[in-house]
Each structure stands twice: as C-alpha cells, then as structure tokens.
C-alpha positions in Angstrom: 91.5 132.4 80.9 89.5 130.5 78.5 87.0 132.6 76.3 84.0 130.6 77.9 85.2 131.9 81.4 84.0 128.4 82.6 87.1 127.9 84.8 87.6 130.4 87.7 91.1 131.0 88.8 91.6 132.3 92.1 94.7 132.0 94.5 93.2 128.9 96.0 92.9 127.3 92.6 96.4 128.3 91.9 97.5 126.8 95.0 95.7 123.4 94.1 97.8 123.8 90.8 101.1 124.3 92.6 100.6 121.0 94.8 99.8 119.2 91.6 103.0 120.6 89.9 105.2 119.8 93.0 103.6 116.3 93.1 104.6 115.7 89.5 108.1 116.8 90.3 108.2 114.2 92.8 108.5 111.6 90.1 111.2 113.4 88.6 113.1 113.3 91.9 112.5 109.7 92.2 113.6 109.0 88.6 116.8 110.7 89.2 117.4 108.9 92.7 117.2 105.7 90.8 119.4 106.6 88.0 122.1 107.7 90.6 121.7 104.3 92.5 122.2 102.4 89.1 125.2 104.6 88.3 126.6 103.8 91.7 126.1 100.0 91.2 127.7 100.2 87.7 130.8 102.1 89.4 130.9 99.4 92.3 130.8 96.6 89.7 133.5 98.4 87.7 135.8 98.8 90.6 135.5 95.1 91.6 136.2 94.2 88.1 140.1 93.4 88.0 142.1 95.0 85.2 144.0 92.8 82.7 147.4 91.9 83.4 150.4 91.7 81.0 150.4 88.1 81.4 146.6 87.6 80.4 146.1 85.9 77.0 144.5 87.1 73.9 143.2 85.5 70.6 144.6 87.1 67.8 142.8 86.4 64.2 145.4 86.5 61.3 144.7 86.1 57.6 146.8 83.6 56.1 146.0 83.4 52.4 142.6 83.7 50.3 140.5 84.6 53.1 141.8 81.8 55.4 142.1 82.8 59.1 144.3 81.4 61.8 143.6 81.8 65.3 146.9 82.3 67.7 146.8 82.9 71.4 149.5 84.9 73.2 150.0 87.1 76.3 149.5 90.8 76.2 152.9 91.3 76.8 154.0 89.3 73.9 151.5 91.1 71.8 152.9 94.4 72.7 156.6 93.3 71.9 155.4 91.7 68.6 153.1 94.1 67.3 154.0 97.3 69.1 150.7 98.8 69.8 149.0 97.8 66.4 145.5 96.8 66.5 145.1 98.8 69.7 141.3 98.4 69.5 141.9 94.9 70.8 143.3 96.2 74.0 140.8 98.9 74.4 138.3 96.2 74.5 140.1 94.6 77.5 140.2 97.6 79.5 143.6 99.2 78.0 144.1 102.3 75.9 147.0 103.9 74.1 148.1 100.3 73.1 148.7 98.8 76.5 148.5 101.3 79.3 146.5 99.6 82.4 144.5 102.7 82.7 140.7 102.0 81.7 139.1 104.2 79.3 137.3 107.5 81.0 133.6 107.4 80.1 132.5 110.5 78.2 130.7 113.1 80.2 127.0 113.4 79.2 125.6 117.0 79.4 122.6 117.3 81.4 119.5 118.9 79.8 118.5 122.1 81.7 115.3 121.9 83.5 112.8 124.4 82.3 110.4 125.1 85.3 107.9 127.2 83.1 107.6 124.5 80.5 107.2 121.8 83.2 104.2 123.8 85.1 102.8 124.4 81.5 102.8 120.6 80.7 101.2 119.5 84.2 98.5 121.9 84.3 97.5 121.5 80.5 97.6 117.7 81.0 95.3 118.2 84.3 92.9 120.6 82.5 92.5 118.5 79.6 91.3 115.6 81.9 88.7 118.1 83.0 87.6 119.1 79.5 88.5 122.6 80.0 89.4 124.8 77.0 93.2 125.8 76.1 94.5 128.1 78.7 97.6 130.2 78.5 98.7 130.1 82.1 101.4 132.9 82.0 98.6 135.3 81.0 96.9 135.0 84.4 98.3 137.4 86.8 98.3 134.8 89.7 100.3 132.5 87.8 103.2 135.2 87.7 102.5 136.5 91.3 102.1 133.0 93.0 102.1 129.7 90.9 105.5 130.1 89.1 107.4 131.7 92.1 106.0 129.1 94.4 106.7 126.0 92.1 110.0 127.4 91.0 111.0 127.8 94.8 110.1 124.4 95.9 112.3 123.2 93.0 115.2 125.3 93.9 115.0 124.8 97.7 113.7 121.4 97.6 116.6 120.1 99.8 116.0 122.8 102.6 112.2 122.4 102.5 112.5 118.7 103.2 114.8 119.4 106.0 112.1 121.2 107.8 109.5 118.6 107.0 112.1 115.8 108.2 112.9 117.6 111.4 109.1 117.8 112.4 108.1 114.3 111.8 107.4 112.3 114.9 108.1 108.5 114.4 108.3 108.9 110.4 110.9 109.4 108.0 110.2 111.5 104.9 110.2 108.6 102.6 107.1 107.2 104.4 105.0 110.1 104.1 102.1 109.9 101.7 103.2 111.5 98.3 100.1 113.8 98.1 100.7 114.8 101.6 104.3 115.5 100.9 103.4 117.8 98.0 100.9 119.8 100.2 103.8 120.1 102.9 106.3 121.3 100.5 104.3 124.1 99.1 103.1 125.2 102.6 106.6 124.9 104.0 107.9 126.9 101.1 105.3 129.6 101.8 106.3 129.7 105.6 109.8 130.1 104.9 110.2 132.3 101.8 106.6 133.5 101.0 105.5 134.9 104.2 104.9 138.4 102.8 102.6 137.1 100.1 100.9 134.3 102.1 100.2 135.0 105.8 101.2 132.3 108.2 97.8 131.2 109.2 96.4 131.4 105.6 99.3 129.0 104.4 98.6 126.5 107.3 94.7 126.6 106.9 94.9 126.1 103.0 97.5 123.2 103.3 95.2 121.6 106.0 92.3 121.9 103.8 94.0 120.5 100.8 95.1 117.5 102.7 91.6 117.0 104.1 90.2 116.8 100.7 91.9 113.3 100.2 91.9 112.1 103.9 90.8 113.6 107.3 93.8 112.1 108.9 96.1 113.7 106.4 94.7 117.1 107.7 95.6 116.5 111.1 99.1 115.2 110.0 99.9 118.3 107.8 98.6 120.4 110.7 101.0 118.8 113.1 104.0 118.9 111.0 103.3 122.6 109.9 103.1 123.6 113.7 106.4 122.0 114.4 107.9 123.9 111.4 106.5 127.4 112.7 107.8 126.6 116.1 111.4 125.9 114.5 111.1 129.3 112.6 110.2 131.2 115.7 112.9 129.5 117.8 111.0 127.1 119.5 108.4 129.2 120.9 104.9 127.5 121.3 
C-alpha cells in the first residue's frame, strides 16, 4: 500500500481491479482473433494460388561480356535440364524448393511469447492508478492480491472458454459477441467466482457485487447481469429455481 495511505484496498476494490484486468484481457482476445482470421485468409489465398508447372516460363539474366546482360526465356523444365538445379533461388521464388520440386517452402514456425499474468495485472492496475494520481503501489505486497485478485484474474484467463460457455448458454436472444464489453468483464469475474471460487466468495455476495458493479455504468446493465447469473446458478444447481 502507498505510504500516504490515501488509497484503501478492500476486497470490493480488488473486485473492481479484477474486472478492469479482465476487461483489458478482452482486447488481447480480440487481437488474437483478428490475427487468426488474417492467417486463415492468407492460407485460403495460398491454397487458391496455382503452383508453377514445368512448362511455365522463367526469364534468365545472363552476363555476356563486360557487364553486359542478356535476357532469355525458357520453361522450367528446360531450365532444369540445362542448369541442373543451379540458381535454385530463382525456382524458390516461384514456389519451388530443392531446385525443382513442386512442394512449396514451409513457413518457419514462430514461437509464441508466454503470457505472464502477474506482469499483465501489474501493468493494467499501475496504468489505472496513474490516471487517478495515486502513489506507486506494489500490488503483490497486498494480502488480497494473492488471496483474491491474482487467482481470479488468472482463473478467468485459464478458463475463459468454459466461462464464456456458461454466459452464452444463459443469454436470451443475444450472442456473447453482442454483450457490452464492460458487462462481459463483470460477468466473467462473477461466473468464475460461482464456478471455481465458491469457498472464498459466497454465491449471494458474488451476484450482489456483480450487479452493483454493472449498475455503476448503467441501471439496465445491473438487471441484465442479474438475469444471466441467475441462469448460471440454475445450471450449476441442475436446473433448480
């Protein structure tokens, strides 16, 4: 905590921080989805592109004297017979490798950078508190960080598919893509608490605090979040009302 003690950190504040971090994580998900979509488009474009054939022509630049160049055109088959794979980089540019095989070059695999949840949380919250003019705070020194904030944010990230499944099944007339992003962050935190954190956060507290958090931006959001979470609870309890 800051030396001035101006900022009070209770669990409700930590819940607000958790929602902020999960909201920020949503942008990472969007970027990943866009990158995957772009990768798929490139793969489809590559699949539509016809590979070169042996009778396709290629232009060869030959040096014939003092710096003088002469261009000649021949088929790939003639090129192979005449040069026996020399200047294979010409063929590689046309989608061939090893001097004439019709197999395209395989793209090099790019290693993914591991996602550091703790560093992510620190960055999000430090940025948020800087906007509020607060002193520097080492969040890991706060008991509620280790007991609540980190486990919840990390749990949402690790179980995002399962959590979104609960939310999606309990939306009426909506798809999860249409849910307001602030409401979605509140729902993700609350659903994680209901499914995986019930021993730490009792059911009614999880729902009440989620509804209050949603109401802070819009009264209608509070009713919406309450309805979705009521459905999640019924699902968890086997359909009981």
